[in-house]
N, C-alpha and C positions, 0 to 999 in steps of 0.2 A: 431361346437362342441366347448365347453368352458371348459377348465380344465378337459377334459375327460368326460364331461357330454354332451350328445346329446341334441340338440334343434330342434324342428320341428314346422313349422308354418302351420296352416290350414286357409283357407279363411273363413270358417264358421263352427260352431258346436253348438250343443245345450248347452253344458257346458264343459269346459276343465276338470273339476273334473269328470264329467260323462265319458268323453273320456278316461281319465286315469284309471278309475275304470274298464271300458270295456276291456282295454288292459291288465290291471293287471290280471283280471280273465281269459283272453285268454292266459296267460303265460308270458307276457312281464315283465321283472324284473328291467329294467332301469340300472343305473340312467339316466333319461331323463326329459326334459321339453317340454310340448306341449303348444303352444300359438295359439290363434285364433284372426283373425281380426274382427270377429263378433261373438257374442253369442246370441242365441235365448232364452235360459232358464238359464241364469246365476243366481247364488244364493249366499247369504252370510250366516253368522252365524245365527243359530236359525230359519232357513227356510226363511229368508228375501230375497227378490229379489235384484239382483245386476244389476243396469241399464246398458244397452249396449249403449255406446256413442262412436262415431267415433274417432279414434286416441288413445284410451286408451289401456292399456295392460291387457289382460286376459290370465293368464298362470297357469299351474299346473305342479308341479314336481312329478315324480314317483320314489319312492325308495322302496326297499325291505330290511327290517331290521330284525335282530334277537333280538326282544325285545317285551315287553308287550305294549298293546295300551296305558295304563296309562303313561308309561314312554315316548313313542313316542310323546304323546301330548305336552311334553316340547318343541318339535321342532317348535311349533307355535311361540315361542319367537325367534327362529333362523330365521324364515321366516320374522317376523316383523323387526328384525335387518337388514336383507339383504335388505328389501325394504327401510328402513330408510336410509341406506347408499347410495342408489340411490338418494333419496331426498337431502341428505346432500351434494352430489357432485354437485348439480346445484342450490341450494338455500342456504340462510343463515342457517348454521347448528344450530344456537341457536334457530331458529324458529321450528325445527323439534323435536317432542316429541312422545313418545309411551304411549298409553292409554291401561290399562289392559282390556282384556288379550292380544290383538294383533293388535290394530288399530294404524296407523301412522297418526299423526296430523301435520299440518303446521299452526302456529298461532291459534291453538285450533280447526282447521277445518279438518274434515276427508279427507285424501288423498288416503288412502290405507286400504284394509281389507284383512284378512287372513282366510281361511277355510281349516282345516285339516280333512281328512276322512281316514279310514283305514279298513282293513279286512284281512282274512287269504289268503295268497298267494298260488296258486297251486305250489307244489314242496317244500313248507315249508316257514316259515317266515311270516312276516306281511307286506302287501303292504301299503304304505303310500302315499296319495295324498296331496300335499302341494299347495293349491290354493291361488293365489295372484291376486287381482284386484287393479291396480294402475291407478289413474287418471292422465294421462300424458298430455292430450290436452283439456279435458272438464270435467265438474262435474255436478251431478244432482242438481236441484234447488227445492225449496219448499219441502224439506224432513225433517224428524224429527231431523236428525243429520246434521247440516250445514256442507257443504263440500267445497273443493277447488281442484285445480289441479295444476300441476307443471308449465304449461304455464302461468296460471293466476298469479302465484307467481314469475314469471320472470325466471323460470327454463327452459332451452332448452335441451331436450334429446329426441331421437327417442325411440319408444317402443321396437324396435329391440335391440338397445343398452342397454336399461333398462333391458330387459330379459337376455342378456348376463351377465350383472353385477350381477343380482339377482342369476342366476345359479351358478356363480363362488363364490359369497359371501355365499350363503346357503351351498354349499359344504364345504367351509372352516369352517363355524360354526358347521356343522354336524360332521366334523372330530374332532373339539375341544370337542364337546359333547361326542363323542365316547371315546376319550382319557382321558378327565378330568371330565366328568359328567356335571351336570347342572350349576355348580358354575360359570364358565366364562360367560355363557349366562345370568345368573341372574345378575352378576355384570354389564355387558354391558347394559342390559335392564334398570336396576335401574339408571344408569348414564343418561339415556334419559327419564326417567319416568315422566309422567304428574301427578301432584296432590299429591305427597307424603307430608304428614303432613296436608292435607286439609280434610275437612268434605266432605262426599259423601254419596250417596244412592246406595245400591246394590239391583237391581231387580232380584230376584231369581225365580225359577220355581213356588214355592208355597208361597212365602212371599217376603216382601220388608223390608230391614234392613238399618239402618243408623249408621255411625261411622266415624272415622278418618282413612284414608288410611295410615297405619303405616309402612308397609313393604311388601316384597315379601317373602313368605315362601320358604324353601329349595327345595320344589317340584314345585314351581310356583304359588301356591295359593296366593290370595290376603289376607293380614292380616288387619282386621278392629279392631280398638280399640273402644269399645262401651262406651256409657256414664256411664253405671253402673260399669265400670271397667273390664268387661269381654273382652277377645280377641276372635275374631271369624275368622276362615279361610274360604274363599270363593273359591270354585274350579270351579264354572261355574255360569255365570250370566252377567248382564249388569250393568255397573257402570256409575253414573251420578254425576257431580260436579255442585253445584249451579252457575248459570250464564255461564256455559261452555257447549258446545255441548255434547250430550249424547254419 
Protein backbone atom coordinates (compact mmCIF):
# COMPACT_ATOMS: atom_id res chain seq x y z
CA UNK A 1 0.00 0.00 0.00
CA UNK A 2 1.30 3.44 -0.95
CA UNK A 3 -0.05 6.56 0.75
CA UNK A 4 -3.29 4.77 1.54
CA UNK A 5 -3.71 3.43 -2.00
CA UNK A 6 -3.70 -0.34 -2.43
CA UNK A 7 -1.61 -1.96 -5.15
CA UNK A 8 -2.15 -5.46 -6.49
CA UNK A 9 -0.02 -7.43 -8.95
CA UNK A 10 -1.45 -10.10 -11.26
CA UNK A 11 0.70 -12.57 -13.19
CA UNK A 12 -1.44 -12.23 -16.31
CA UNK A 13 -4.64 -10.47 -17.42
CA UNK A 14 -6.30 -9.52 -20.67
CA UNK A 15 -6.08 -5.80 -19.85
CA UNK A 16 -5.61 -3.96 -16.57
CA UNK A 17 -8.24 -1.44 -17.71
CA UNK A 18 -10.68 -4.28 -18.33
CA UNK A 19 -9.90 -5.78 -14.94
CA UNK A 20 -10.57 -2.45 -13.25
CA UNK A 21 -13.84 -2.08 -15.18
CA UNK A 22 -14.96 -5.53 -14.07
CA UNK A 23 -14.14 -4.81 -10.45
CA UNK A 24 -15.80 -1.40 -10.54
CA UNK A 25 -19.02 -2.90 -11.90
CA UNK A 26 -18.82 -5.57 -9.18
CA UNK A 27 -18.80 -2.83 -6.53
CA UNK A 28 -15.09 -2.16 -5.89
CA UNK A 29 -14.60 1.56 -5.25
CA UNK A 30 -10.86 1.82 -4.64
CA UNK A 31 -8.70 3.71 -4.57
CA UNK A 32 -6.39 0.99 -5.79
CA UNK A 33 -3.97 0.15 -8.59
CA UNK A 34 -3.87 -3.15 -10.44
CA UNK A 35 -0.74 -4.11 -12.35
CA UNK A 36 0.02 -7.14 -14.52
CA UNK A 37 3.27 -8.78 -15.46
CA UNK A 38 1.72 -9.78 -18.77
CA UNK A 39 -1.23 -8.47 -20.79
CA UNK A 40 -2.85 -10.43 -23.59
CA UNK A 41 -5.12 -7.67 -24.93
CA UNK A 42 -3.67 -4.34 -23.85
CA UNK A 43 -4.85 -1.28 -25.72
CA UNK A 44 -4.07 2.39 -26.02
CA UNK A 45 -5.99 5.47 -27.06
CA UNK A 46 -8.40 5.33 -30.01
CA UNK A 47 -8.45 1.53 -29.99
CA UNK A 48 -4.75 1.02 -30.70
CA UNK A 49 -2.98 -2.10 -29.48
CA UNK A 50 -0.50 -1.67 -26.64
CA UNK A 51 2.29 -4.20 -27.24
CA UNK A 52 3.08 -6.53 -24.33
CA UNK A 53 6.85 -6.61 -23.73
CA UNK A 54 8.59 -8.33 -20.84
CA UNK A 55 9.62 -6.07 -17.98
CA UNK A 56 7.33 -3.14 -18.76
CA UNK A 57 4.67 -1.67 -16.48
CA UNK A 58 1.00 -2.18 -17.30
CA UNK A 59 -1.15 -0.71 -14.54
CA UNK A 60 -4.55 0.86 -14.00
CA UNK A 61 -5.82 2.88 -11.07
CA UNK A 62 -9.43 2.64 -9.88
CA UNK A 63 -11.03 5.70 -8.34
CA UNK A 64 -14.66 6.60 -7.71
CA UNK A 65 -15.36 10.31 -8.06
CA UNK A 66 -18.33 12.59 -7.59
CA UNK A 67 -17.88 14.44 -10.86
CA UNK A 68 -18.86 14.50 -14.54
CA UNK A 69 -16.97 12.40 -17.11
CA UNK A 70 -15.89 15.56 -18.94
CA UNK A 71 -14.26 16.93 -15.79
CA UNK A 72 -12.71 13.59 -14.82
CA UNK A 73 -11.02 13.53 -18.24
CA UNK A 74 -8.70 16.28 -16.98
CA UNK A 75 -7.07 13.65 -14.79
CA UNK A 76 -5.34 12.21 -17.86
CA UNK A 77 -2.95 15.12 -17.37
CA UNK A 78 -2.41 14.04 -13.75
CA UNK A 79 -1.59 10.53 -14.96
CA UNK A 80 0.90 11.86 -17.51
CA UNK A 81 2.52 14.05 -14.85
CA UNK A 82 2.81 11.10 -12.46
CA UNK A 83 4.47 8.95 -15.14
CA UNK A 84 6.77 11.79 -16.22
CA UNK A 85 7.98 12.12 -12.63
CA UNK A 86 9.07 8.48 -12.68
CA UNK A 87 11.03 9.17 -15.87
CA UNK A 88 12.54 12.37 -14.46
CA UNK A 89 13.77 10.46 -11.42
CA UNK A 90 16.01 8.15 -13.47
CA UNK A 91 16.95 10.05 -16.68
CA UNK A 92 17.92 13.63 -17.51
CA UNK A 93 14.74 15.57 -16.72
CA UNK A 94 15.43 17.99 -19.57
CA UNK A 95 14.83 15.14 -22.01
CA UNK A 96 11.38 14.34 -20.59
CA UNK A 97 8.44 16.09 -22.24
CA UNK A 98 4.69 15.67 -22.44
CA UNK A 99 2.88 15.58 -25.77
CA UNK A 100 -0.79 16.47 -25.88
CA UNK A 101 -2.92 14.97 -24.66
CA UNK A 102 -1.02 12.56 -22.42
CA UNK A 103 2.04 10.89 -23.95
CA UNK A 104 5.38 10.97 -22.13
CA UNK A 105 8.37 11.43 -24.43
CA UNK A 106 12.10 11.07 -23.87
CA UNK A 107 14.10 12.86 -26.58
CA UNK A 108 10.93 12.91 -28.66
CA UNK A 109 10.30 9.18 -28.44
CA UNK A 110 7.23 7.75 -26.77
CA UNK A 111 7.92 6.11 -23.44
CA UNK A 112 4.49 6.06 -21.85
CA UNK A 113 0.84 6.27 -22.82
CA UNK A 114 -2.31 6.91 -20.80
CA UNK A 115 -5.83 5.62 -21.33
CA UNK A 116 -8.71 6.88 -19.16
CA UNK A 117 -12.10 5.15 -19.17
CA UNK A 118 -15.12 5.71 -16.94
CA UNK A 119 -18.70 4.73 -16.21
CA UNK A 120 -21.45 4.88 -13.62
CA UNK A 121 -20.44 3.19 -10.38
CA UNK A 122 -22.84 0.91 -8.50
CA UNK A 123 -23.81 2.83 -5.38
CA UNK A 124 -23.30 6.21 -7.02
CA UNK A 125 -20.53 8.28 -8.51
CA UNK A 126 -18.27 7.78 -11.49
CA UNK A 127 -15.72 4.97 -11.63
CA UNK A 128 -12.51 6.05 -13.33
CA UNK A 129 -9.91 3.69 -14.78
CA UNK A 130 -6.50 5.38 -15.08
CA UNK A 131 -4.50 3.15 -17.42
CA UNK A 132 -0.76 3.67 -17.74
CA UNK A 133 1.65 1.74 -19.94
CA UNK A 134 5.27 2.63 -19.17
CA UNK A 135 8.20 1.25 -21.19
CA UNK A 136 10.55 0.33 -18.36
CA UNK A 137 12.75 -2.36 -19.92
CA UNK A 138 11.82 -2.60 -23.62
CA UNK A 139 10.01 -0.76 -26.39
CA UNK A 140 8.25 -1.68 -29.64
CA UNK A 141 10.11 -1.21 -32.91
CA UNK A 142 8.92 -0.55 -36.45
CA UNK A 143 5.90 1.39 -35.19
CA UNK A 144 4.30 4.60 -36.47
CA UNK A 145 5.38 6.50 -33.38
CA UNK A 146 9.08 5.84 -32.62
CA UNK A 147 9.48 4.68 -29.03
CA UNK A 148 12.08 4.16 -26.35
CA UNK A 149 12.29 2.79 -22.82
CA UNK A 150 13.88 3.83 -19.56
CA UNK A 151 16.60 1.16 -19.68
CA UNK A 152 17.65 2.22 -23.18
CA UNK A 153 17.89 5.81 -21.96
CA UNK A 154 20.10 4.80 -19.03
CA UNK A 155 17.35 4.82 -16.41
CA UNK A 156 17.27 2.09 -13.79
CA UNK A 157 14.01 1.41 -11.99
CA UNK A 158 11.94 -1.70 -11.37
CA UNK A 159 8.36 -1.75 -12.54
CA UNK A 160 7.31 -2.41 -8.94
CA UNK A 161 9.03 0.77 -7.79
CA UNK A 162 7.62 2.68 -10.76
CA UNK A 163 4.09 1.61 -9.82
CA UNK A 164 4.54 2.71 -6.20
CA UNK A 165 5.79 6.11 -7.36
CA UNK A 166 2.95 6.55 -9.87
CA UNK A 167 0.31 5.58 -7.31
CA UNK A 168 1.62 8.11 -4.78
CA UNK A 169 2.14 10.88 -7.34
CA UNK A 170 -1.24 10.45 -9.00
CA UNK A 171 -2.97 10.60 -5.63
CA UNK A 172 -1.15 13.84 -4.85
CA UNK A 173 -2.17 15.39 -8.19
CA UNK A 174 -5.73 14.17 -7.69
CA UNK A 175 -5.88 15.94 -4.34
CA UNK A 176 -4.57 19.17 -5.91
CA UNK A 177 -7.22 18.88 -8.62
CA UNK A 178 -9.97 18.34 -6.05
CA UNK A 179 -8.81 21.31 -3.98
CA UNK A 180 -7.67 23.82 -6.59
CA UNK A 181 -9.16 22.66 -9.89
CA UNK A 182 -7.32 22.07 -13.15
CA UNK A 183 -5.03 25.11 -12.84
CA UNK A 184 -2.09 23.45 -11.02
CA UNK A 185 -2.16 20.47 -13.40
CA UNK A 186 -2.30 22.77 -16.41
CA UNK A 187 0.69 24.80 -15.19
CA UNK A 188 2.79 21.72 -14.43
CA UNK A 189 1.89 20.11 -17.76
CA UNK A 190 2.74 23.26 -19.74
CA UNK A 191 6.14 23.44 -18.01
CA UNK A 192 6.91 20.05 -19.59
CA UNK A 193 5.00 20.49 -22.85
CA UNK A 194 6.44 19.45 -26.21
CA UNK A 195 5.98 21.78 -29.16
CA UNK A 196 4.51 25.00 -27.79
CA UNK A 197 4.84 27.67 -30.46
CA UNK A 198 5.50 25.10 -33.19
CA UNK A 199 3.41 24.19 -36.20
CA UNK A 200 1.57 20.92 -35.98
CA UNK A 201 -1.14 18.85 -37.60
CA UNK A 202 -4.15 17.67 -35.60
CA UNK A 203 -5.79 14.55 -36.94
CA UNK A 204 -9.39 14.60 -35.75
CA UNK A 205 -12.17 12.07 -36.19
CA UNK A 206 -13.60 13.69 -39.32
CA UNK A 207 -10.90 16.08 -40.53
CA UNK A 208 -7.27 17.11 -40.33
CA UNK A 209 -6.31 20.68 -39.42
CA UNK A 210 -3.00 22.55 -39.21
CA UNK A 211 -1.90 25.42 -37.02
CA UNK A 212 0.48 26.52 -34.28
CA UNK A 213 0.25 24.88 -30.88
CA UNK A 214 -0.35 28.08 -28.92
CA UNK A 215 -1.63 27.08 -25.52
CA UNK A 216 -3.62 24.72 -23.34
CA UNK A 217 -7.17 25.91 -22.67
CA UNK A 218 -8.48 26.11 -19.09
CA UNK A 219 -10.27 22.77 -19.58
CA UNK A 220 -7.28 20.98 -21.15
CA UNK A 221 -8.16 21.43 -24.82
CA UNK A 222 -5.33 22.17 -27.24
CA UNK A 223 -5.46 25.69 -28.71
CA UNK A 224 -4.37 25.94 -32.33
CA UNK A 225 -3.74 29.30 -33.95
CA UNK A 226 -4.70 28.93 -37.60
CA UNK A 227 -3.07 30.62 -40.58
CA UNK A 228 -6.24 32.64 -41.25
CA UNK A 229 -6.15 34.16 -37.78
CA UNK A 230 -8.76 31.92 -36.20
CA UNK A 231 -8.21 30.10 -32.93
CA UNK A 232 -9.42 26.54 -32.66
CA UNK A 233 -9.77 24.37 -29.58
CA UNK A 234 -9.11 20.65 -30.02
CA UNK A 235 -10.63 18.39 -27.38
CA UNK A 236 -9.78 14.99 -28.91
CA UNK A 237 -7.41 13.87 -31.63
CA UNK A 238 -3.80 13.03 -32.50
CA UNK A 239 -1.18 15.74 -32.89
CA UNK A 240 1.84 15.47 -35.19
CA UNK A 241 4.84 17.81 -35.35
CA UNK A 242 6.97 17.92 -38.55
CA UNK A 243 10.01 15.72 -38.16
CA UNK A 244 8.89 14.60 -34.70
CA UNK A 245 7.30 11.27 -33.74
CA UNK A 246 3.50 11.36 -33.88
